[in-house]
N, C-alpha and C positions, 0 to 999 in steps of 0.2 A: 487655109491654114497649113503651114509647113513646119516641120521640126528639123533643124539643122544642127549637126554635131559641131560644137564650138571648137573642138580640137582639129577636126579634119575638114570642116566646111562641106560636109557631105549630107545630103538630105537623108533623114531617117524615116523609112517607111514603117507602117504599122506591121509589127512582127506577129502579134497575137492579141486577141481580145477575148474577154469573158465577162459575162454579166454577173451581177451580185444583187442582193436585196437593196443595198444602198445606192446602186448605180452600176456603171460599167468601168472596167479597168482596161486601158489600152497599153500595150508594151511596144516600145520603139527600140530598134537596134541600129547602130551605125555599121555600115558595110566596110568602112575604112579601118577604124581602130577597135571595133567591137563594143564600144560603150553602149549602154542601154539605160532606159529609164521607163517608168510607168506613170500613167496619168489616170486618176480616178475621176469620173464624171458623175454628178448627181443626175437624176432623171431629166431635169430641165436642160442641163448641159448636154446630156446624151441626145436629146431630140435635136438640138442645134448641130451637134457633131454629125449626126446622121444626115441632116439636110445639107450640110456642107460637103458630104461625101468623103469624110476622113476614113470611115470604116473600109471603103473600097480601095483606099490608097490613091484615088483619083479625085483631087479637089475640084469641086464644082463651085466656081465663084459666081454668086448671084449678081444680077444687074445692080441691085441696091443692097449691099451687105447689111447696112443699118436696119433696113426694113425687115430682113430675115431675122435678125437678132430680136427686134421688137416683137415680131410675130411669135417666135419661139418662146419668148418670155411673157407673152400675153399683154404687152404694153400697148396702150392705145394713144395715138397722137390726135390732138384736136387742132383743126385749122383755125386761124385767128377769127374768121367770120363766124364759125360755128360757136366759138367761145363767147363772142359778143352776143350771139343770139341766146345762148344758154343763160347769160347774165340777165336777160329780160324776163326769164321765168321767175315767178314769185319764189322767194327764198325758202318758204316753208315746204315747197314741193320740188325744189330744184334737185335735191339729191335723188329723188325718185325718178325724175325725168332723165337725169344724167345716167343713172343706173340702167334704165330701160333702153336708152340709146346705145350705151356701151354693150349691153347684152345683145341687142340687134346686130351691132357691128361684128361681134365675135361669132354669132351664129352664121353670118355671111362670110366669115373668114377675112374680114377687113381689119386693118390696123390704123386707119385714119378716119376720123369723124369729120364729115363734111356737112354743109347746110342741106344738101340733097338727101343725105342719109337721115338727117334729123327730120326732114319732111316725111320721108318714108316711114320712120318709126312713129311719128306723130299720127299718121293715118292708120298704121297697123295697131297701135295701142290706144288709139282714141284720145290722145293728149291734146 
């Protein structure tokens, strides 16, 4: 993530940061024309910003940026085969199975549900 001054086309590094109850405020300043702006991030955005290295002024681009965003947001992605398998679970207990599998994935720090992970959860939770 970079912030570029529209007037000077100069990268605007983090000038100052401070935390607040509602999140973190970052202030950026242009070294060319002196323009500045602030960005307020909620706690979820703050986590993503920290992982991307914006606070250091040194951007760390992850191998798979979309995966980083999903992880920061706690979003899980299901592989097509895993979804097909979930559809075979009786409808009256499907929500419970899905919830247990997703809980297991989050505990392991994973963002993608695979058939192998489903098997692991099945043995762990006795499903």
